[in-house]
C-alpha positions in Angstrom: 12.4 5.6 7.0 11.2 5.9 3.4 12.5 8.7 1.1 11.4 9.3 -2.5 14.3 10.9 -4.4 15.4 13.6 -2.0 12.0 14.3 -0.8 11.3 13.0 2.7 7.7 11.6 3.1 7.5 12.0 6.8 5.3 14.4 8.7 4.8 16.5 5.6 2.7 15.5 2.7 4.3 14.7 -0.7 1.9 15.1 -3.6 2.2 13.4 -7.0 0.2 13.5 -10.2 -0.5 9.9 -11.1 -3.0 10.6 -13.9 -0.7 8.5 -16.2 -0.2 4.9 -15.1 3.5 5.3 -16.0 3.7 7.8 -13.1 2.0 5.3 -10.7 4.6 2.7 -11.8 7.5 5.0 -11.2 6.5 6.0 -7.7 5.7 2.4 -6.7 9.2 1.4 -8.0 10.8 4.1 -5.9 9.0 3.1 -2.8 9.7 -0.7 -3.5 13.4 0.2 -3.2 12.9 1.5 0.4 10.2 -0.5 2.1 11.2 -3.3 4.3 9.9 -6.0 6.8 7.9 -4.3 9.6 6.6 -1.5 7.4 2.8 -0.8 7.2 1.3 1.0 4.3 -2.3 2.2 4.3 -4.0 2.8 1.0 -6.9 5.2 1.1 -9.2 6.2 -1.8 -12.3 5.4 -3.7 -13.0 2.3 -5.7 -11.2 2.5 -9.1 -8.7 5.2 -8.1 -5.6 3.2 -8.4 -4.8 1.5 -5.0 -4.5 -2.0 -6.3 -2.7 -1.0 -9.4 -0.1 0.8 -7.2 0.2 -2.4 -5.0 0.6 -4.6 -8.1 3.6 -2.4 -9.3 5.0 -2.3 -5.7 4.8 -6.2 -5.3 6.0 -6.9 -8.8 9.1 -4.5 -8.3 9.9 -6.4 -5.1 9.6 -9.7 -7.0 12.0 -8.3 -9.7 14.4 -7.1 -7.0 14.4 -10.7 -5.5 14.9 -12.3 -9.0 11.5 -13.9 -8.8 8.8 -14.6 -11.4 6.3 -11.8 -11.5 2.9 -12.9 -10.2 -0.6 -11.7 -10.7 -1.5 -9.3 -7.8 -5.3 -9.1 -7.7 -7.3 -7.3 -5.2 -8.1 -9.5 -2.2 -11.5 -7.9 -1.9 -13.1 -11.4 -1.6 -10.4 -13.1 0.3 -9.6 -10.2 2.5 -5.8 -11.2 2.4 -3.3 -12.2 -0.3 0.1 -13.2 0.8 3.4 -13.1 -1.2 6.6 -14.8 -0.3 9.8 -13.1 -1.6 12.8 -14.9 -0.3 13.3 -13.2 3.0 10.3 -10.9 2.8 6.7 -11.9 3.4 4.0 -9.5 2.2 0.5 -9.3 3.5 -2.0 -7.5 1.3 -5.3 -6.8 3.0 -8.5 -5.3 1.5 -11.0 -4.4 4.2 -13.7 -3.1 1.9 -16.2 -5.9 2.6 -15.8 -5.8 6.4 -19.0 -4.5 8.0 -17.7 -3.2 11.3 -14.4 -2.6 13.2 -14.7 -5.8 15.2 -14.3 -8.0 12.2 -10.6 -6.7 12.0 -10.0 -8.9 15.0 -10.9 -12.0 13.4 -8.4 -11.8 10.5 -5.1 -11.4 12.3 -4.8 -7.9 11.1 -1.6 -6.2 12.3 -0.6 -9.2 14.5 3.1 -9.6 14.4 3.3 -7.0 11.6 7.0 -6.5 12.4 7.5 -9.9 10.5 5.8 -8.7 7.3 5.5 -5.9 4.9 1.8 -5.0 5.4 -0.3 -3.3 2.8 -3.9 -2.4 3.8 -6.6 -1.0 1.5 -9.6 0.6 3.2 -7.7 1.2 6.6 -10.5 3.5 7.6 -12.0 0.5 9.2 -9.0 0.0 11.7 -9.6 1.5 15.0 -6.1 1.2 16.5 -3.5 2.2 13.9 0.2 1.6 14.4 2.0 4.9 15.2 4.7 4.1 12.6 3.0 3.8 9.1 3.0 5.3 5.7 -0.3 6.6 4.3 -1.0 6.8 0.7 -4.1 8.8 -0.3 -5.4 8.4 -3.8 -7.8 11.1 -5.1 -9.7 11.2 -8.4 -10.8 14.6 -9.7 -13.9 13.7 -11.7 -14.0 16.9 -13.8 -10.4 16.8 -15.0 -9.8 13.0 -14.8 -6.7 13.8 -12.9 -5.4 11.4 -10.2 -3.4 12.7 -7.3 -1.4 10.6 -4.8 -0.5 12.1 -1.4 2.0 10.3 0.8 2.6 10.8 4.5 4.8 9.0 6.9 4.1 8.8 10.6 6.6 7.8 13.3 
């Protein structure tokens, strides 16, 4: 189970102001200390709201933790999947934006054997059958105030 500071992110929503990228980095670092193999994280939000930036900080923090060289963490929009090997942890980073329909998720091995990976999925709205145990990160962008909000929920 993931906890940020003393705040539990299960069943109740935690809300964070991530208007400054430094705040995004801090939250990603806290989560990177607690995620593990078998965890599935869903990233919701419009284009440009900060999902891939958050994932970059998360992956880079896990690389630091494993004393590995930091790599580029691009959006896998055109590949659908980027994979990262970190000693004893494999990360699968999916971006489902380009998928046209739900049936296409069956062709990419999505959520097959997910207990063997840390799975990060952008645009999970396109997944029909979601794992019961998952962490959802919802990124919102308030156009009038240029404020960015992150809401985190954990489901078990």
